Z-matrix of the N, CA and C atoms (Angstrom, degrees):
N
C 1 1.450
C 2 1.530 1 111.27
N 3 1.326 2 117.20 1 -42.67
C 4 1.456 3 119.97 2 177.41
C 5 1.522 4 109.37 3 -62.04
N 6 1.327 5 116.72 4 -44.41
C 7 1.465 6 119.95 5 179.35
C 8 1.524 7 110.61 6 -61.85
N 9 1.329 8 117.37 7 -36.88
C 10 1.469 9 120.24 8 177.57
C 11 1.529 10 111.04 9 -62.19
N 12 1.317 11 116.14 10 -42.24
C 13 1.470 12 120.14 11 179.68
C 14 1.527 13 110.72 12 -65.63
N 15 1.324 14 115.67 13 -43.03
C 16 1.462 15 119.18 14 178.57
C 17 1.518 16 109.94 15 -63.23
N 18 1.313 17 117.10 16 -42.88
C 19 1.468 18 121.04 17 179.66
C 20 1.533 19 110.61 18 -62.35
N 21 1.333 20 117.76 19 -40.90
C 22 1.463 21 120.77 20 178.63
C 23 1.530 22 111.36 21 -63.12
N 24 1.328 23 116.35 22 -42.47
C 25 1.462 24 120.03 23 177.64
C 26 1.525 25 109.42 24 -63.13
N 27 1.321 26 115.95 25 -44.41
C 28 1.462 27 120.52 26 179.93
C 29 1.528 28 111.28 27 -59.46
N 30 1.321 29 117.21 28 -44.19
C 31 1.464 30 120.87 29 179.45
C 32 1.524 31 111.41 30 -63.59
N 33 1.323 32 116.87 31 -40.28
C 34 1.466 33 120.60 32 177.92
C 35 1.528 34 111.02 33 -64.09
N 36 1.328 35 116.23 34 -42.27
C 37 1.467 36 120.21 35 179.30
C 38 1.527 37 109.66 36 -64.00
N 39 1.321 38 116.71 37 -45.67
C 40 1.462 39 120.50 38 -178.61
C 41 1.521 40 112.45 39 -64.20
N 42 1.317 41 117.56 40 -35.66
C 43 1.459 42 120.38 41 -174.19
C 44 1.531 43 113.87 42 -92.31
N 45 1.331 44 117.55 43 -8.19
C 46 1.458 45 120.36 44 -179.09
C 47 1.524 46 111.18 45 -67.09
N 48 1.305 47 115.82 46 124.93
C 49 1.462 48 121.17 47 -179.67
C 50 1.532 49 111.75 48 -86.48
N 51 1.331 50 117.29 49 -17.44
C 52 1.460 51 121.52 50 -176.22
C 53 1.521 52 113.29 51 -96.23
N 54 1.301 53 117.81 52 5.01
C 55 1.453 54 122.21 53 -176.02
C 56 1.530 55 110.06 54 -95.17
N 57 1.327 56 117.74 55 123.65
C 58 1.469 57 119.41 56 177.13
C 59 1.530 58 110.44 57 -60.96
N 60 1.315 59 115.97 58 150.97
C 61 1.463 60 120.76 59 -176.71
C 62 1.524 61 113.04 60 -58.19
N 63 1.335 62 117.33 61 -39.22
C 64 1.463 63 119.02 62 -179.20
C 65 1.528 64 111.44 63 -67.91
N 66 1.319 65 117.81 64 -37.53
C 67 1.459 66 121.41 65 177.28
C 68 1.527 67 110.40 66 -67.65
N 69 1.328 68 116.46 67 -41.48
C 70 1.460 69 121.12 68 177.84
C 71 1.536 70 109.93 69 -60.40
N 72 1.325 71 115.92 70 -45.52
C 73 1.465 72 120.69 71 -179.45
C 74 1.529 73 110.96 72 -62.65
N 75 1.329 74 116.84 73 -41.26
C 76 1.465 75 120.80 74 179.13
C 77 1.528 76 110.85 75 -62.99
N 78 1.326 77 115.55 76 -47.27
C 79 1.463 78 119.28 77 -179.50
C 80 1.531 79 111.66 78 -63.00
N 81 1.314 80 116.80 79 -43.37
C 82 1.465 81 119.95 80 179.85
C 83 1.530 82 111.39 81 -65.36
N 84 1.332 83 116.43 82 -32.64
C 85 1.463 84 120.64 83 176.17
C 86 1.534 85 110.58 84 -65.74
N 87 1.328 86 116.58 85 -44.44
C 88 1.462 87 120.75 86 179.22
C 89 1.532 88 110.02 87 -65.00
N 90 1.314 89 116.94 88 -41.39
C 91 1.468 90 120.81 89 179.33
C 92 1.530 91 110.34 90 -62.02
N 93 1.315 92 117.42 91 -43.06
C 94 1.468 93 120.89 92 178.29
C 95 1.530 94 110.75 93 -63.04
N 96 1.322 95 116.87 94 -41.91
C 97 1.464 96 120.63 95 178.49
C 98 1.530 97 110.91 96 -65.05
N 99 1.326 98 116.71 97 -39.40
C 100 1.470 99 120.95 98 176.58
C 101 1.523 100 110.71 99 -60.12
N 102 1.308 101 115.96 100 -46.40
C 103 1.464 102 121.08 101 179.25
C 104 1.529 103 111.11 102 -57.58
N 105 1.320 104 115.63 103 -45.99
C 106 1.464 105 120.59 104 179.44
C 107 1.516 106 110.64 105 -62.41
N 108 1.304 107 116.69 106 -44.85
C 109 1.468 108 121.03 107 -178.90
C 110 1.523 109 111.75 108 -65.55
N 111 1.320 110 117.00 109 -35.82
C 112 1.468 111 121.03 110 -179.50
C 113 1.519 112 112.55 111 -64.89
N 114 1.315 113 116.94 112 -23.94
C 115 1.461 114 119.80 113 179.47
C 116 1.526 115 111.58 114 -62.90
N 117 1.332 116 117.02 115 -25.34
C 118 1.455 117 120.98 116 179.44
C 119 1.519 118 114.55 117 -90.85
N 120 1.311 119 117.40 118 1.48
C 121 1.465 120 121.26 119 -177.78
C 122 1.525 121 109.48 120 -94.89
N 123 1.315 122 115.50 121 133.13
C 124 1.457 123 119.78 122 179.42
C 125 1.521 124 110.65 123 -65.83
N 126 1.315 125 115.48 124 144.80
C 127 1.466 126 121.95 125 -178.87
C 128 1.529 127 111.36 126 -56.13
N 129 1.324 128 117.46 127 -38.36
C 130 1.478 129 120.70 128 -178.97
C 131 1.527 130 110.93 129 -63.08
N 132 1.329 131 116.84 130 -37.68
C 133 1.466 132 119.52 131 178.96
C 134 1.520 133 111.03 132 -65.89
N 135 1.325 134 116.59 133 -40.57
C 136 1.464 135 119.90 134 178.49
C 137 1.526 136 111.20 135 -65.17
N 138 1.313 137 116.44 136 -42.28
C 139 1.469 138 119.94 137 179.52
C 140 1.517 139 110.73 138 -62.97
N 141 1.321 140 117.01 139 -40.24
C 142 1.463 141 120.34 140 178.69
C 143 1.526 142 110.45 141 -64.74
N 144 1.325 143 116.78 142 -44.28
C 145 1.467 144 121.07 143 179.31
C 146 1.520 145 110.74 144 -62.16
N 147 1.329 146 117.39 145 -40.57
C 148 1.464 147 120.82 146 178.78
C 149 1.523 148 110.66 147 -64.52
N 150 1.316 149 117.14 148 -36.65
C 151 1.459 150 121.12 149 -179.95
C 152 1.509 151 112.84 150 -67.04
N 153 1.314 152 117.06 151 -31.16
C 154 1.461 153 121.54 152 -178.52
C 155 1.516 154 111.77 153 -88.97
N 156 1.326 155 117.45 154 -18.54
C 157 1.467 156 120.17 155 -172.20
C 158 1.518 157 114.14 156 -70.03
N 159 1.322 158 119.55 157 -17.72
C 160 1.459 159 120.83 158 -177.89
C 161 1.507 160 112.45 159 -86.19
N 162 1.334 161 117.11 160 72.40
C 163 1.463 162 120.76 161 -178.44
C 164 1.514 163 113.08 162 -60.07
N 165 1.306 164 117.21 163 -35.01
C 166 1.462 165 120.07 164 -178.01
C 167 1.520 166 111.35 165 -68.33
N 168 1.306 167 116.46 166 -18.58
C 169 1.459 168 120.96 167 -177.85
C 170 1.522 169 110.42 168 -108.33
N 171 1.330 170 116.47 169 62.95
C 172 1.450 171 119.23 170 179.31
C 173 1.526 172 108.85 171 -69.97
N 174 1.345 173 116.24 172 138.54
C 175 1.464 174 119.22 173 179.61
C 176 1.521 175 111.00 174 -57.84
N 177 1.313 176 115.89 175 150.92
C 178 1.451 177 122.18 176 -179.00
C 179 1.524 178 109.60 177 -53.22
N 180 1.311 179 116.82 178 125.21
C 181 1.448 180 121.68 179 178.40
C 182 1.528 181 113.59 180 91.28
N 183 1.320 182 118.22 181 -8.72
C 184 1.463 183 120.61 182 179.33
C 185 1.526 184 108.84 183 -94.30
N 186 1.320 185 115.88 184 133.15
C 187 1.463 186 119.64 185 179.63
C 188 1.527 187 109.75 186 -80.46
N 189 1.317 188 114.74 187 163.49
C 190 1.458 189 120.03 188 176.54
C 191 1.525 190 110.00 189 -61.98
N 192 1.341 191 117.28 190 -37.67
C 193 1.466 192 120.53 191 177.61
C 194 1.521 193 111.37 192 -60.15
N 195 1.347 194 116.60 193 -40.89
C 196 1.466 195 120.69 194 177.72
C 197 1.526 196 110.72 195 -64.98
N 198 1.323 197 116.28 196 -42.33
C 199 1.462 198 120.54 197 179.27
C 200 1.520 199 110.60 198 -64.13
N 201 1.337 200 116.74 199 -43.01
C 202 1.464 201 120.67 200 178.31
C 203 1.524 202 110.86 201 -64.01
N 204 1.328 203 116.18 202 -38.47
C 205 1.465 204 120.02 203 176.87
C 206 1.518 205 111.04 204 -62.30
N 207 1.322 206 116.48 205 -40.11
C 208 1.461 207 120.76 206 177.69
C 209 1.511 208 111.39 207 -65.64
N 210 1.325 209 116.49 208 -41.39
C 211 1.466 210 120.66 209 178.42
C 212 1.520 211 110.57 210 -65.19
N 213 1.317 212 117.26 211 -42.25
C 214 1.466 213 121.04 212 178.22
C 215 1.518 214 110.63 213 -60.57
N 216 1.318 215 116.62 214 -43.14
C 217 1.466 216 120.67 215 178.12
C 218 1.515 217 111.95 216 -63.49
N 219 1.315 218 116.27 217 -41.46
C 220 1.461 219 120.78 218 178.73
C 221 1.521 220 110.72 219 -64.69
N 222 1.315 221 117.04 220 -43.49
C 223 1.465 222 120.44 221 179.62
C 224 1.529 223 110.79 222 -65.92
N 225 1.318 224 117.95 223 -37.56
C 226 1.462 225 120.70 224 177.57
C 227 1.523 226 110.30 225 -63.74
N 228 1.330 227 116.27 226 -42.17
C 229 1.466 228 120.28 227 178.36
C 230 1.523 229 110.52 228 -65.59
N 231 1.323 230 117.31 229 -40.74
C 232 1.460 231 120.98 230 178.69
C 233 1.531 232 110.31 231 -63.33
N 234 1.321 233 116.57 232 -44.03
C 235 1.461 234 120.03 233 179.29
C 236 1.522 235 111.28 234 -63.24
N 237 1.336 236 116.89 235 -34.91
C 238 1.467 237 120.60 236 -179.71
C 239 1.524 238 111.90 237 -73.65
N 240 1.329 239 116.65 238 -38.86
C 241 1.464 240 119.92 239 -176.09
C 242 1.515 241 113.67 240 -91.17
N 243 1.319 242 117.36 241 -28.61
C 244 1.470 243 122.24 242 -177.89
C 245 1.523 244 109.70 243 -138.35
N 246 1.335 245 117.23 244 69.22
C 247 1.469 246 119.43 245 -175.17
C 248 1.528 247 113.72 246 -61.79
N 249 1.321 248 117.84 247 -36.31
C 250 1.470 249 119.68 248 -179.44
C 251 1.525 250 110.60 249 -67.85
N 252 1.320 251 117.20 250 -40.76
C 253 1.457 252 121.11 251 178.06
C 254 1.526 253 110.46 252 -62.61
N 255 1.315 254 116.63 253 -45.27
C 256 1.471 255 120.50 254 178.92
C 257 1.527 256 110.88 255 -61.70
N 258 1.332 257 116.67 256 -40.37
C 259 1.470 258 120.20 257 179.70
C 260 1.526 259 110.88 258 -66.50
N 261 1.334 260 117.16 259 -40.45
C 262 1.462 261 120.24 260 179.18
C 263 1.524 262 111.50 261 -66.63
N 264 1.333 263 116.64 262 -42.13
C 265 1.465 264 120.29 263 178.47
C 266 1.528 265 109.78 264 -62.40
N 267 1.314 266 116.89 265 -40.70
C 268 1.463 267 120.87 266 177.86
C 269 1.523 268 110.61 267 -65.67
N 270 1.329 269 116.88 268 -41.89
C 271 1.469 270 120.94 269 179.53
C 272 1.531 271 111.03 270 -60.70
N 273 1.329 272 115.75 271 -42.48
C 274 1.463 273 120.33 272 178.57
C 275 1.532 274 110.34 273 -64.88
N 276 1.319 275 116.97 274 -45.35
C 277 1.465 276 120.31 275 -179.38
C 278 1.526 277 111.52 276 -62.08
N 279 1.336 278 116.76 277 -42.33
C 280 1.460 279 120.32 278 179.36
C 281 1.517 280 111.12 279 -66.08
N 282 1.330 281 116.68 280 -43.29
C 283 1.473 282 120.05 281 179.41
C 284 1.516 283 110.93 282 -60.74
N 285 1.326 284 116.67 283 -45.18
C 286 1.477 285 120.27 284 179.22
C 287 1.532 286 110.60 285 -64.89
N 288 1.309 287 116.42 286 -41.02
C 289 1.465 288 121.22 287 179.75
C 290 1.527 289 110.67 288 -64.06
N 291 1.322 290 116.73 289 -43.04
C 292 1.466 291 120.62 290 178.74
C 293 1.513 292 112.18 291 -62.73
N 294 1.324 293 116.78 292 -25.53
C 295 1.461 294 121.64 293 179.02
C 296 1.536 295 112.05 294 -89.43
N 297 1.331 296 115.04 295 -1.39
C 298 1.459 297 119.57 296 -179.84
C 299 1.518 298 113.57 297 80.35
N 300 1.315 299 116.25 298 19.19
C 301 1.473 300 120.78 299 -178.56
C 302 1.510 301 109.10 300 -97.22
């Protein structure tokens, strides 16, 4: 599932006609680095991260604050166990955000 999301982002970046070449190259570089870094992440960690990533789908009876607390805990654990992966994911998110995506 994570690879599917990365692939979808990659396809959007590659097919975007409004993206300057230098921005496209930067994003594709970050995506490639993310892919490489993900190879070192245990499958269980990815599954756990995917389970927490659906903030809009809070379990019945769970508040948004509880869901956000769970996400914060998951991100803290990810940063502690895979700091390079967390930094790359943040770099990609910031780059996309700066581009208005």
